[in-house]
C-alpha positions as a printed NumPy array, in Angstrom:
array([[  5.49 , -25.438,  10.831],
       [  7.663, -22.466,  11.851],
       [  9.522, -22.904,  15.116],
       [  9.552, -19.163,  15.745],
       [  5.982, -17.997,  15.334],
       [  5.046, -14.365,  14.759],
       [  3.89 , -12.636,  17.943],
       [  0.38 , -11.334,  18.587],
       [  1.474,  -9.47 ,  21.71 ],
       [  4.543,  -7.401,  22.524],
       [  5.802,  -3.818,  22.884],
       [  4.878,  -2.787,  19.313],
       [  2.501,   0.195,  19.219],
       [  0.096,   1.105,  16.43 ],
       [ -2.846,   3.495,  16.074],
       [ -5.317,   5.038,  13.688],
       [ -3.538,   7.746,  11.688],
       [ -4.909,  11.272,  12.089],
       [ -4.46 ,  13.025,   8.707],
       [ -3.807,  16.476,  10.125],
       [ -1.397,  19.088,   8.743],
       [  1.524,  18.144,  10.976],
       [  4.87 ,  17.047,   9.574],
       [  4.767,  13.399,   8.466],
       [  7.273,  12.543,  11.206],
       [  4.929,  13.566,  14.036],
       [  2.722,  11.055,  15.889],
       [ -0.512,  11.845,  14.021],
       [ -2.724,  10.43 ,  16.767],
       [ -6.357,  11.229,  17.375],
       [ -7.395,  12.532,  20.796],
       [ -8.009,  10.197,  22.511],
       [ -5.623,   7.847,  20.743],
       [ -7.241,   5.019,  18.745],
       [ -4.941,   2.067,  19.381],
       [ -4.615,  -0.877,  16.998],
       [ -3.468,  -4.22 ,  18.401],
       [ -0.788,  -6.521,  17.014],
       [ -3.547,  -9.081,  16.465],
       [ -5.451,  -6.542,  14.353],
       [ -2.322,  -5.973,  12.289],
       [ -1.88 ,  -9.735,  11.862],
       [ -5.386,  -9.941,  10.402],
       [ -4.181,  -7.518,   7.692],
       [ -1.146,  -9.699,   6.983],
       [  1.457,  -7.817,   9.053],
       [  3.838, -10.171,  10.885],
       [  5.799,  -9.138,  13.979],
       [  8.567, -10.328,  16.233],
       [ 10.385,  -8.526,  19.051],
       [ 13.969,  -9.796,  19.026],
       [ 16.171,  -8.02 ,  21.572],
       [ 19.2  ,  -6.502,  19.849],
       [ 22.302,  -7.129,  21.928],
       [ 25.993,  -6.253,  21.659],
       [ 26.981,  -9.922,  21.338],
       [ 24.773, -10.455,  18.247],
       [ 22.807, -13.13 ,  20.093],
       [ 19.704, -11.814,  18.343],
       [ 21.021, -13.122,  15.016],
       [ 20.203, -16.705,  16.041],
       [ 16.491, -15.897,  15.908],
       [ 16.911, -13.853,  12.742],
       [ 18.636, -16.795,  11.041],
       [ 15.817, -19.105,  12.159],
       [ 13.23 , -16.829,  10.576],
       [ 15.346, -16.508,   7.412],
       [ 15.607, -20.279,   7.076],
       [ 11.915, -20.844,   7.659],
       [ 10.769, -18.051,   5.297],
       [ 13.512, -18.583,   2.699],
       [ 15.147, -15.165,   2.957],
       [ 18.419, -15.63 ,   1.095],
       [ 19.876, -12.131,   1.065],
       [ 20.135,  -9.091,   3.294],
       [ 21.644,  -5.664,   3.693],
       [ 21.713,  -2.944,   6.357],
       [ 20.546,   0.607,   5.767],
       [ 21.543,   3.523,   7.961],
       [ 19.416,   6.641,   7.543],
       [ 20.248,   9.822,   9.434],
       [ 19.281,  13.397,   8.707],
       [ 22.892,  14.565,   8.958],
       [ 24.453,  11.88 ,   6.752],
       [ 21.922,  10.959,   4.028],
       [ 22.226,  13.225,   0.965],
       [ 18.96 ,  14.869,  -0.079],
       [ 17.369,  13.671,   3.16 ],
       [ 14.081,  15.588,   2.867],
       [ 13.633,  14.548,  -0.765],
       [ 14.328,  10.881,   0.04 ],
       [ 11.845,  11.019,   2.924],
       [  9.134,  12.218,   0.549],
       [  9.877,   9.305,  -1.795],
       [  9.615,   6.766,   1.049],
       [  6.29 ,   8.364,   2.053],
       [  4.608,   7.85 ,  -1.319],
       [  1.91 ,   5.176,  -1.08 ],
       [  2.993,   1.99 ,  -2.841],
       [  3.082,  -1.798,  -2.904],
       [  5.801,  -4.348,  -3.641],
       [  5.608,  -7.668,  -5.454],
       [  7.379,  -9.335,  -2.544],
       [  7.308,  -8.986,   1.231],
       [  8.92 ,  -5.961,   2.852],
       [ 10.98 ,  -7.208,   5.818],
       [ 12.641,  -4.822,   8.247],
       [ 14.514,  -5.658,  11.458],
       [ 15.234,  -2.477,  13.409],
       [ 18.783,  -2.53 ,  14.789],
       [ 18.716,   1.018,  16.149],
       [ 16.63 ,   4.187,  15.97 ],
       [ 12.958,   4.315,  15.02 ],
       [ 10.42 ,   5.18 ,  12.33 ],
       [  6.825,   4.728,  11.193],
       [  5.252,   2.283,   8.777],
       [  1.77 ,   3.347,   7.662],
       [ -0.462,   0.568,   6.271],
       [ -3.973,   0.586,   4.86 ],
       [ -6.776,  -1.209,   6.712],
       [ -9.835,  -2.868,   5.148],
       [-11.601,   0.491,   4.964],
       [ -8.642,   2.016,   3.108],
       [ -7.762,   4.136,   6.163],
       [ -4.214,   4.523,   7.458],
       [ -2.816,   2.726,  10.496],
       [  0.508,   4.014,  11.84 ],
       [  2.978,   1.438,  13.213],
       [  5.818,   2.699,  15.401],
       [  8.875,   0.556,  14.648],
       [ 11.612,   0.695,  17.289],
       [ 14.897,  -1.048,  18.061],
       [ 14.414,  -4.85 ,  18.259],
       [ 11.179,  -4.884,  16.207],
       [ 10.984,  -7.094,  13.131],
       [  8.067,  -6.286,  10.836],
       [  6.989,  -8.033,   7.64 ],
       [  4.506,  -6.377,   5.287],
       [  2.914,  -8.737,   2.762],
       [  3.257,  -8.338,  -0.987],
       [  0.457,  -6.221,  -2.423],
       [ -0.284,  -4.234,   0.758],
       [ -0.447,  -0.468,   0.318],
       [  1.976,   1.211,   2.716],
       [  4.497,   4.003,   3.16 ],
       [  7.408,   4.763,   5.491],
       [  8.821,   7.772,   7.277],
       [ 11.329,   8.412,   9.989],
       [  9.996,   9.984,  13.166],
       [ 11.234,  13.205,  14.782],
       [ 14.456,  11.448,  15.912],
       [ 15.49 ,  11.403,  12.235],
       [ 17.506,   8.208,  12.562],
       [ 17.016,   4.519,  11.847],
       [ 19.297,   1.563,  11.237],
       [ 17.554,  -1.469,   9.826],
       [ 18.353,  -4.853,   8.335],
       [ 16.467,  -5.554,   5.127],
       [ 15.823,  -9.204,   4.235],
       [ 15.066, -10.499,   0.744],
       [ 14.042, -13.771,  -0.858],
       [ 16.107, -12.919,  -3.94 ],
       [ 18.559, -10.155,  -4.838],
       [ 18.382,  -7.053,  -2.62 ],
       [ 16.192,  -4.456,  -4.291],
       [ 13.456,  -1.974,  -3.426],
       [ 10.957,  -1.571,  -6.254],
       [  7.878,   0.449,  -5.279],
       [  4.712,   0.377,  -7.4  ],
       [  3.048,   3.666,  -6.56 ],
       [ -0.703,   3.786,  -6.079],
       [ -1.06 ,   6.841,  -8.306],
       [ -0.069,   4.688, -11.295],
       [ -3.207,   3.389, -13.   ],
       [ -2.073,  -0.237, -13.281],
       [ -1.112,  -0.739,  -9.624],
       [ -4.636,  -1.413,  -8.375],
       [ -4.958,  -4.291, -10.851],
       [ -1.486,  -5.725, -10.161],
       [ -1.593,  -9.486,  -9.567],
       [  0.047,  -9.206,  -6.149],
       [ -2.422,  -6.5  ,  -5.105],
       [ -5.349,  -8.684,  -6.147],
       [ -3.853, -11.699,  -4.367],
       [ -3.453,  -9.606,  -1.202],
       [ -7.074,  -8.436,  -1.298],
       [ -8.255, -11.989,  -1.879],
       [ -6.232, -13.45 ,   1.011],
       [ -6.534, -10.762,   3.681],
       [ -9.703,  -8.839,   2.786],
       [-11.632, -11.889,   1.642],
       [-12.785, -10.265,  -1.586],
       [-12.504, -11.087,  -5.247],
       [-11.596,  -7.908,  -7.088],
       [-12.543,  -7.259, -10.676],
       [ -9.62 ,  -7.52 , -13.046],
       [-10.396,  -3.992, -14.245],
       [-10.568,  -2.058, -11.005],
       [-12.131,   1.392, -10.658],
       [ -9.517,   4.143, -10.694],
       [ -8.663,   6.409,  -7.77 ],
       [ -6.675,   8.752,  -9.983],
       [ -7.176,  10.074, -13.488],
       [ -8.261,  13.131, -15.477],
       [-11.758,  13.319, -13.932],
       [-12.439,  16.695, -12.277],
       [-14.969,  17.36 ,  -9.516],
       [-15.617,  20.24 ,  -7.128],
       [-17.953,  21.587,  -4.477],
       [-20.994,  23.058,  -6.238],
       [-21.589,  26.775,  -5.734],
       [-25.403,  27.283,  -5.763],
       [-25.442,  30.641,  -7.551],
       [-28.227,  31.881,  -9.82 ],
       [-26.204,  31.058, -12.932],
       [-27.564,  28.752, -15.603],
       [-27.296,  25.117, -14.485],
       [-24.868,  24.453, -17.368],
       [-22.228,  26.835, -16.014],
       [-19.262,  25.655, -13.891],
       [-20.74 ,  26.713, -10.524],
       [-17.344,  26.804,  -8.82 ],
       [-16.403,  28.72 ,  -5.706],
       [-13.54 ,  31.208,  -5.818],
       [-11.09 ,  29.721,  -5.156],
       [-12.32 ,  26.384,  -6.5  ],
       [-12.89 ,  23.594,  -3.938],
       [-11.805,  20.414,  -5.758],
       [-12.993,  16.935,  -4.766],
       [-10.717,  13.969,  -5.501],
       [-11.68 ,  10.722,  -7.213],
       [-10.787,   8.932,  -3.977],
       [-13.299,  11.099,  -2.096],
       [-15.957,  10.323,  -4.701],
       [-15.252,   6.607,  -4.315],
       [-16.029,   6.823,  -0.603],
       [-19.492,   8.062,  -1.586],
       [-19.904,   5.042,  -3.867],
       [-19.013,   6.692,  -7.182],
       [-16.908,   4.417,  -9.411],
       [-14.728,   5.735, -12.219],
       [-12.693,   4.536, -15.17 ],
       [-11.007,   6.483, -17.934],
       [-11.155,   4.339, -21.074],
       [ -9.708,   6.153, -24.084],
       [-12.288,   6.342, -26.871],
       [-10.518,   6.012, -30.226],
       [-11.425,   5.262, -33.808],
       [-10.449,   1.677, -33.005],
       [-13.734,   0.818, -31.321],
       [-12.613,  -2.717, -30.487],
       [ -9.865,  -1.348, -28.218],
       [-12.07 ,   0.6  , -25.812],
       [-14.978,  -1.835, -26.079],
       [-12.751,  -4.646, -24.853],
       [-12.431,  -2.895, -21.507],
       [-16.129,  -2.004, -21.481],
       [-17.013,  -5.661, -22.093],
       [-14.74 ,  -6.704, -19.215],
       [-16.557,  -4.341, -16.852],
       [-19.941,  -5.501, -18.176],
       [-19.006,  -9.127, -17.571],
       [-17.689,  -8.507, -14.057],
       [-20.613,  -6.293, -13.003],
       [-23.295,  -8.276, -14.876],
       [-24.465,  -5.51 , -17.207],
       [-26.573,  -7.341, -19.796],
       [-28.   ,  -4.515, -21.891],
       [-26.996,  -1.151, -23.283],
       [-28.035,   1.707, -25.511],
       [-26.491,   4.93 , -26.781],
       [-28.035,   8.339, -26.251],
       [-27.167,  11.391, -28.308],
       [-28.253,  14.709, -26.822],
       [-27.726,  17.959, -28.709],
       [-29.444,  21.292, -28.33 ],
       [-30.225,  21.463, -32.055],
       [-31.614,  17.93 , -32.455],
       [-33.396,  16.989, -29.205],
       [-37.068,  18.107, -29.212],
       [-38.045,  20.204, -26.184],
       [-34.356,  20.467, -25.226],
       [-34.738,  23.02 , -22.427],
       [-37.667,  21.132, -20.889],
       [-35.787,  17.815, -21.027],
       [-32.764,  19.449, -19.414],
       [-34.924,  20.588, -16.486],
       [-36.229,  17.026, -16.05 ],
       [-32.688,  15.599, -15.977],
       [-31.76 ,  18.24 , -13.395],
       [-34.426,  17.262, -10.866],
       [-32.855,  15.586,  -7.847],
       [-33.591,  11.872,  -7.804],
       [-32.385,   8.34 ,  -7.1  ],
       [-32.66 ,   5.052,  -8.992],
       [-33.181,   1.544,  -7.671],
       [-30.197,   0.37 ,  -9.675],
       [-26.823,   1.798, -10.608],
       [-26.605,   4.592, -13.16 ],
       [-23.794,   3.763, -15.587],
       [-22.619,   6.187, -18.243],
       [-19.672,   5.836, -20.622],
       [-19.054,   9.128, -22.435],
       [-18.331,   8.513, -26.112],
       [-18.251,  12.178, -27.074],
       [-19.145,  15.599, -25.7  ],
       [-19.467,  16.43 , -22.012],
       [-21.818,  17.142, -19.129],
       [-22.152,  17.393, -15.366],
       [-23.306,  14.87 , -12.781],
       [-24.123,  16.46 ,  -9.42 ],
       [-24.089,  14.117,  -6.402],
       [-24.814,  14.675,  -2.723],
       [-22.012,  14.329,  -0.169],
       [-22.367,  13.189,   3.458],
       [-23.348,  16.701,   4.494],
       [-26.109,  16.754,   1.86 ],
       [-24.174,  19.332,  -0.189],
       [-23.708,  19.09 ,  -3.939],
       [-20.508,  17.933,  -5.63 ],
       [-20.251,  18.625,  -9.368],
       [-18.523,  15.97 , -11.52 ],
       [-17.386,  16.993, -15.01 ],
       [-17.853,  13.986, -17.295],
       [-15.927,  14.116, -20.564],
       [-15.166,  11.861, -23.495],
       [-13.617,   8.545, -22.317],
       [-14.98 ,   8.807, -18.747],
       [-17.059,   5.948, -17.377],
       [-18.969,   6.836, -14.217],
       [-21.158,   4.605, -12.058],
       [-23.491,   6.113,  -9.467],
       [-24.773,   3.637,  -6.863],
       [-28.437,   2.825,  -6.368],
       [-30.02 ,   5.13 ,  -3.794],
       [-27.623,   8.071,  -4.264],
       [-29.265,  11.45 ,  -4.784],
       [-28.003,  13.025,  -7.994],
       [-28.955,  15.033, -11.069],
       [-27.542,  15.605, -14.546],
       [-27.129,  18.514, -16.923],
       [-25.264,  19.207, -20.091],
       [-22.624,  21.93 , -19.912],
       [-22.42 ,  25.001, -22.124],
       [-21.306,  22.867, -25.086],
       [-24.877,  21.483, -25.182],
       [-23.826,  18.091, -26.522],
       [-23.158,  14.636, -25.149],
       [-23.093,  11.129, -26.574],
       [-23.089,   8.393, -23.953],
       [-23.462,   4.653, -23.676],
       [-25.891,   3.601, -20.958],
       [-25.383,   0.171, -19.393],
       [-28.074,  -1.821, -17.56 ],
       [-28.307,  -5.017, -15.557],
       [-31.783,  -5.666, -16.939],
       [-33.956,  -4.044, -19.625],
       [-32.88 ,  -0.53 , -20.646],
       [-34.942,   1.971, -18.694],
       [-34.501,   5.238, -16.804],
       [-36.859,   5.454, -13.819],
       [-36.117,   8.414, -11.547],
       [-37.549,   8.591,  -8.025],
       [-37.59 ,  12.305,  -7.303],
       [-36.582,  13.56 ,  -3.89 ],
       [-39.627,  15.794,  -3.623],
       [-41.846,  12.701,  -3.473],
       [-42.52 ,  11.8  ,   0.157],
       [-41.728,   8.087,  -0.133],
       [-38.294,   8.476,  -1.772],
       [-36.38 ,   9.189,   1.448],
       [-37.697,   5.935,   2.916],
       [-37.089,   3.874,  -0.228],
       [-35.23 ,   0.643,   0.529],
       [-32.424,   1.449,  -1.911],
       [-31.983,   4.901,  -0.385],
       [-31.735,   3.433,   3.108],
       [-29.335,   0.75 ,   1.89 ],
       [-27.149,   3.463,   0.342],
       [-27.053,   5.486,   3.574],
       [-26.196,   2.38 ,   5.544],
       [-23.362,   1.307,   3.231],
       [-21.735,   4.618,   2.328],
       [-22.709,   6.977,   5.164],
       [-22.638,   4.369,   7.92 ],
       [-26.004,   5.431,   9.351],
       [-29.349,   3.833,  10.066],
       [-32.282,   6.134,   9.296],
       [-35.526,   5.772,  11.267],
       [-38.779,   7.744,  11.353],
       [-38.195,   9.222,   7.928],
       [-40.258,  12.278,   7.129],
       [-40.795,  14.135,   3.902],
       [-37.89 ,  16.37 ,   2.929],
       [-38.576,  20.022,   2.269],
       [-36.745,  22.177,  -0.267],
       [-33.051,  22.963,   0.088],
       [-33.919,  26.177,   1.918],
       [-36.369,  24.494,   4.287],
       [-33.971,  22.686,   6.56 ],
       [-36.304,  22.776,   9.526],
       [-38.405,  19.617,   9.635],
       [-35.975,  17.82 ,   7.369],
       [-35.686,  14.699,   9.483],
       [-33.389,  12.802,   7.139],
       [-30.882,  15.638,   6.821],
       [-30.795,  16.113,  10.594],
       [-30.223,  12.427,  11.266],
       [-27.553,  12.102,   8.604],
       [-25.76 ,  15.22 ,   9.828],
       [-25.865,  14.008,  13.413],
       [-24.475,  10.626,  12.405],
       [-21.659,  12.251,  10.422],
       [-20.745,  14.539,  13.329],
       [-20.507,  11.628,  15.751],
       [-18.825,   9.174,  13.38 ]])
């Protein structure tokens, strides 16, 4: 049992990070500020002590106690100042890249100040203001980043269990989300078991806001300039994505597909091959695919060849177009309004995965009962954070008046 326990109260300040366009060194607070307590940080694995730094080095007694109890064998002191650190602005950008470590990050602030940003359980940023006399420990596997504040100066002691080193594993690298220490962190502090082949938040997948022009449905339908949508933004709507390179060595890509099938309990599959020259009633079938609908189970497509577009609704009930190409695996959640079309290449070959018997049962939005379908309501609750009551039939896209669902969703989004 440690004789110097981490604190759950003290002068440390933290708050929800406002992702505005200000310099990274500014406060980035909402108005009013959304404070986060030390106890809330502790629940995410962040440990804290306030150890008064004094001229007589009396504070080192407590530091040594913590080092002995937590087996920190080595240390160094870093001194970062705008006027003395070469390539200061470039270094600051490197520190501010989102990353994890495979060991704890321990910082005892001897002078100056800065910000540690850490991810919460909803993958949103929390900003921690670290000042003189604060000791902060971030657990291995926690996504975080660091920046100095507008004072542009910090002096900190770094503590290490082994040799002093700083090895960041950036989130943009595909393998980081499946790193053992990341999975251990999620298991311990988020209480979840994460699949060993995690959905990607980066990759070659392209998506954009759909421009509802009169062009053929197979055209790009982009605004000018284009309004891209990131994979991370799609994930917040429930869309899951992997890029699994399809090669002539089928066993290689199927190994990853089988892993996903095992983890997500997909028992059955088939392969569809759609080509303008071989599919009977091609144009009619394309119109059917393009009708807005939901399913009562996930829609899973792994693109083996060719390409096409999945259109999905965002929280404002606007369309996002997702360009699915060879090697993309996309999962749309049950209850999400969507539609599909081939692009101007008029060809796609895709593996469809199912939890039960292979079937494709669309529930079209124009049918009165679809908006009140249990799976639709569950989707809105989970991914839009809203409860929908008194659901009425939805009119066409141009008939917004009387569209009770759209009004309630929009209101919930505005007040969220």
